[in-house]
N, C-alpha and C positions, 0 to 999 in steps of 0.2 A: 289801303296799304297801312299796316300797323307800324307803330313806333316802338323801338327798343326801350325797355325800361331802364332808367338810369341806375347803375349799380349802387347799392347801399354800402358804401365803403366802411362806415363804422361797424355795421353788423357783420360784414365779412371779416373785418379785423378781429372782432370779438370771437367769432367761430374759429378762426385760425389759431388765436392764442389758446383757446380751450383745447383744441386738438393737440397742439404742441406740448401743452403742460399735462394733459391727461394721458398721453400715449406712454410715457415712461412708467407711470404708476400702473397702468393696465397691463403692461407687458413685463413688469419687474418680476424676476424669479427670486424666491426666498434664498438667502445666502446658503443655507444648509441643504437645499435640494440637490440630490445626486452626489452628495459628499459623504465621507466616512469620518466619524468621530471615534478616536481610540481612547479608551479608558486605560491608563497605564497604572497597574496595580503595583505599588511599592512593596513587593513580597512575592513569595512563591504561590503556586496554585494550592487550593484546598483551604479549608478553615474559614473563619468569620470574615476575614478581609475580602476574600473573593465573593462569598455568598451575599454580603450586603450590597456589593456593586451589581451583582447579577440581578438582584431584585429591582434595582433602579433602571436597568438598561431598556427594557421594552417600553417603560412609561416615559423616559426621556425622549425616546424616538417618537412617541405619540404626541408629546407636547412641544417639541421643537418644530417650528414652521419649516416645512420642506421634508420632514420625516427622514432624516439621514440614517444611514446604516451606522450602528454602534457596535464596536467590537472591543475585546479586552486583550491586553498584552501584559506580561509579567516582567518586572525588572527587580529581581531579588538582589539583596545586598545591604548590609549595614542598617537593618531594621527600618527600611524605607528611606534612609538618608541618601542612598545612591540615586533613587528615583527623584528625590527632592532636588538634589544637585543638578540633575538633568533638566528638570522643569524650570529651575531658576534662570537658566540661560537659553532655554529652548525658544524657538520661533513662536511669538505670541499670536498664533493664527486662529485660535479658537477651535482647533480640530483635535486637540489633545487635552484630556482631563486627568489630573493626577488623583490618586487615592492611596494615601499612606498615613494612617493615624499615628504611627510611632515616630514620624518625622518631627512632630511638634516639640518634644523635649530637647532634641539635639542641640540647637544653638544656645538655648538657655543654660543647659548643663555643660556646654563646651565639649560635647562628645566628638571624637575624631570623625572627620569626614562630613561635618555639618557646615558646608560652604554655601550657606544660603541664609536669608533673612525671612523668618516666618511672618513678619509684619508686612512684607511686600508682596506675598502671594495674594491672588484674588480668589476668595473663597465662594463656592457655589452653594454649600450647605453640607450638613452632616446628618446621617441617618439615625444617629444615636447620641445621647448625652452621658454615656457612661454606664457601667454595669459592675456588680459585685465581682470580686475574684475569689476563687475557691482553691484551697490546697487539699490535695488528696493523695493517698498512698495506694500502692498495689496490695491487695488483700493478702497475697502470699507472703509478704514481708512480716506479717503479724503485728505491724505497727498500727494499732487501732485506737490509740488514745494520745492525748498531748503528752502525758507522762512518758510513754514509750518513745514518742517522736523526739522528745528533748533528750532522752538518754541513749538513743541509738546513734552510733558513730558511723560516718561515711555514707550517709544517704545519697544516692545518685538521683539528682533532680534534673529533669529535662527542660529544655527551652529552645527557642528559635535561634537567637543570636544575642550577643552582648548588647544591652541597651533596649532590647525588645521588652514590651510590657510584661510578657510572660516570664522573661528572665528577671526583670526588676522586681516583680512581685514575689517570685521564688526567693530572691535574695532578702527581701523584706521579711518574709515569714521566717527565714533562717536567722536573721539578725534579731528580730523582736522576740523570738522564742528560744534563742540561744542554742541552736543546733550544734552538735558536736561534729566538727570536721566535715561539713557537707561538700559534696562534689557536684558542681554545676556542669552539665553535659549539654553543649549547644550544637546547632547544625541541623535541627529537625524542622519539618513542617508539622502542622497539627495531626494529619493522618499518620505520619511516620512516628510521632510520639505515642499514639495509640498502639501501634504495632510494637514499638519498643517496650511499652509497659506490659503488653500481653506476653511478650517473649522473655520478660524478666531482665531486660537490659537496662531498664530504669526502675527506680523504686517509687518515685513521686513526681508530681508536676503541678502546675496551677493552670487555671482557665477562667475566662469570663463567659464562656459558652456553656452554660449549665445544661442546656438541652442535649448537647453531644455526650455528656457523661451520665445523664439520667435515663438513657436507653437501657432496657433491662440487661442486654448482653454485656454492657459496660458496667452498669451500676452494681451488679452482683460480684464484680471482681475487684472493687476498690473500697477504701474507707474514706469518708468525708470527715475532715478534722477541724478546719478553721477557715474563716472568711475575712475578706476586707470589704466592708459594706460600701456601697456607692449608689446613690448619695449617702452621706454619712448617716449611719443608723438604719439604713434600709437594706435588708438582706432578701434573698430569694425565698418566697413563701414555701417553695417545694422542699427546702432543707431547713426547717425550723430548729432553733436551739443551738446552732453552731456558734461558738465564741467568735467575737469580732477582734481583729488584731489590735484595734485601738486600746483594748483593755490591758494590753501588755506594754504599752508605751510608758517609759519611766519619767518623762519630762515633757515640757511644752514643745521643745524643738522636735522631739520624736513624733509628737502628735501632728505637728505642722508638716512634717515630711509625708505623712499619710494624706494630709489634706492637699499637698502639692500633687501627689499621685492622682488624687481625685480630680484636681483642676486640669491636669494634663488629659484626663479622660473625657472632659466635658465635650470638646469637639471630637468625639470618639472616632468617627470615620470621615474626616473632612475631605471633600472633593474640591480641587482647586485648579486654577489656571496660572499660566506663566505671567509674571509681571509685564505690564505693557499691552496686554490683550485689549483690543479696541472696546470702548465702553458699550457700543451697540451690540456686540457679541456677548459681552458680560450680561447685559440686560436680558437678552434672549435666553441664555442658559440659566440664569438665576430664576427667571420666571418659570421656565420649564421644570426646574428642580422643585420650586415651591408648589406647583400644580401636581407634580408627582407625589409629593409627601401627602397631599390631601386625597389622592385617588384611593378608593377602597381596594381596588385590585392590587396596588402596590403594597398596602398594609397587609393584605392576606398573604401575598407572595413572600414578603419579608418575614412574617411570622412562621410561614412554612419552612423557610430556609434557616432562620436564625433561632426559632423556638421561643420568640418573645415579640412583643409589640415594638414597633419603631418609636423612638422618642426624638424626632428630628429637630434640627436647627436650620434656619435660613442662612444664606450666605452672609447677610449683615450680622446675624447673631453669632456666627462662628468668628467673624472678623472681630467683634467686640470681645468674645471670650478669649481669643488669642491675645488681644491687646491688654487684657486685664489679668493675665496669668501672674501668680505670685513670683517675685524675683528677689526674695530676701537672701542675701549672700550666705548666711550661716546655714539656713535650711537647704539651700541649693548645694552647699558643700557636702553635707551629709548625704543628701539624695544622690549626688554624683558618685560618691564612694560606693553606694549601694547599686548604682547602675553600671559601673564599669567592671572590668575583668580582674581587678586585684583582690587581695584578701578582704574579707569582711572587716569593717572597722571595729575596734574594741568598744564596749559599752561602759 
């Protein structure tokens, strides 16, 4: 007759502990599995703002553990400030990502509807660090030189909305070049401005998306006249010889206003989360964004959509750029006058 072997209680206890502690890790599902992330674009459809986020979406899905569905929604209004206000108090659940580059200047300039603190958003990264701006006229106007531009009265210049970078740069060109009674016409998306230019409803506009205006069907209908380099001194090589607006600044304050514009453009397309988003979700999304920027597929898709190479910043770099934005009161006062809807200030 055999004898039952005495149980090895220490060994059994060890096995039980291993099973109890290993089980959650083995069965744990990634937070984002089966979920949907919504990129809320602070602006309307069409144009650079949408395209740069479109380039990101498939690669974020690829690099976020759990491969969530990623969709885009649009929240137009106040040059991205409406969306920023929404994000500032939105539930910090890590399921909504903001994208609105024009929101950055609002609180610094005290623009209406800027009910948020840019230093408190959690930044995931930016696809670009700024681009030159270009001022051009419709060829049918006959305004094909700076001399004619400065002597022509009542130029109708298109823009998205008061405070938008396209509006601000248009006002800067008008101010520094002493336009005669310019008319700033707002309420357009980028595609609508192209149509309005072709139909003769606008005489001029600005853009940072050179690729969109260098297509032959567009290029042959407009005159390129002047640029704002960005970074300073760097212009697009496809349009050599254009004068830089810095050459028309009369004093150091005017030069610093152009530098402030460039500083606002450093986090060109910042993607951000609501304040209070859990650190573990921030870490997941920042890492996915950083991996996206390094993916050759993203770089190719971005260039295909935007016509240029991406120049990305990580979330930490965007955070630093926002924290270090120039905030000199006199420079901001002049910039604000150029950014708002009132008459251009006298020089």
